[in-house]
C-alpha positions in Angstrom: 0.0 0.0 0.0 1.5 3.3 -1.0 1.8 6.3 1.3 -0.9 8.3 -0.5 -3.4 5.4 -0.4 -2.8 5.1 3.3 -3.3 8.8 3.9 -6.5 8.9 1.8 -7.8 5.8 3.6 -7.1 7.2 7.0 -8.7 10.5 6.0 -11.9 8.8 4.8 -12.2 6.6 7.9 -11.7 9.7 10.1 -14.3 11.7 8.1 -16.9 8.9 8.1 -16.6 8.3 11.9 -17.1 11.9 12.7 -19.7 12.6 10.0 -21.8 9.6 11.1 -22.4 11.2 14.5 -23.5 14.4 12.9 -25.7 12.7 10.3 -27.3 10.1 12.6 -28.1 12.3 15.6 -31.1 14.5 15.4 -31.4 17.8 17.2 -34.8 16.7 18.6 -33.1 13.9 20.5 -31.5 16.4 22.9 -33.5 18.0 25.6 -32.7 21.5 26.9 -30.5 20.3 29.7 -28.2 18.3 27.4 -27.9 21.2 25.0 -27.0 23.5 27.9 -24.3 21.1 29.1 -22.9 20.5 25.6 -22.7 24.3 25.1 -19.8 24.3 27.6 -17.7 21.7 25.7 -15.9 24.1 23.4 -14.9 26.3 26.4 -13.6 23.3 28.2 -11.7 21.8 25.3 -10.0 25.0 24.0 -7.7 25.7 27.0 -6.6 22.0 26.9 -5.5 22.4 23.3 -3.9 25.9 23.7 -2.1 25.4 27.0 0.5 22.9 25.8 1.2 24.9 22.6 1.9 28.0 24.6 3.6 27.0 27.8 5.4 23.7 27.1 8.7 23.4 25.2 9.8 20.5 23.0 10.7 18.3 25.9 7.4 18.7 27.7 8.6 21.0 30.5 6.9 24.3 31.3 8.8 27.2 29.8 8.0 30.6 31.3 11.3 32.4 30.8 12.1 33.8 27.3 8.9 32.4 25.8 7.6 34.6 23.1 4.4 32.6 22.8 3.2 33.8 26.2 3.5 37.5 25.3 2.0 36.9 21.8 -1.0 35.1 23.4 -1.5 37.9 25.9 -1.5 40.6 23.2 -3.8 38.5 21.0 -6.2 38.1 24.0 -6.2 41.8 24.7 -6.9 42.6 21.0 -9.6 40.0 20.9 -11.3 41.4 24.0 -11.3 44.9 22.7 -12.1 44.4 19.0 -14.3 41.2 19.2 -12.8 40.4 15.8 -11.3 36.9 15.2 -9.2 38.0 12.2 -7.6 40.9 14.2 -7.0 38.5 17.1 -5.3 35.9 14.9 -3.2 38.4 13.0 -2.1 40.3 16.1 -1.0 37.1 17.7 0.9 36.0 14.6 2.6 39.3 14.0 3.6 39.7 17.6 5.0 36.1 17.7 6.9 36.5 14.5 8.3 39.9 15.6 9.4 38.4 18.9 11.1 35.3 17.4 12.7 37.0 14.4 13.6 40.4 15.8 13.8 40.4 19.6 14.9 36.9 20.5 17.0 36.4 17.4 19.2 39.5 18.0 
């Protein structure tokens, strides 16, 4: 089996398993309590995804000193709170991070 065949096969399996839950479940099956509980899932999952990317280094240890990701995340968060614009938040975080890694910490 070639690499591309394996990649396409894995992608199809992943898509079908996730799509089956969306296609088979009907919105009428959930009562108001379940919908309320499920509304908190993105807020609970997002920090678990973001924390390691910002605070952990390549070896898995917490890196707080000379970490440009922390400052870029803080600036992006402030921009996001004040502008309520996702594009401005993403670009401010990226530009800040790139400036820090290429200009400040590279000097």
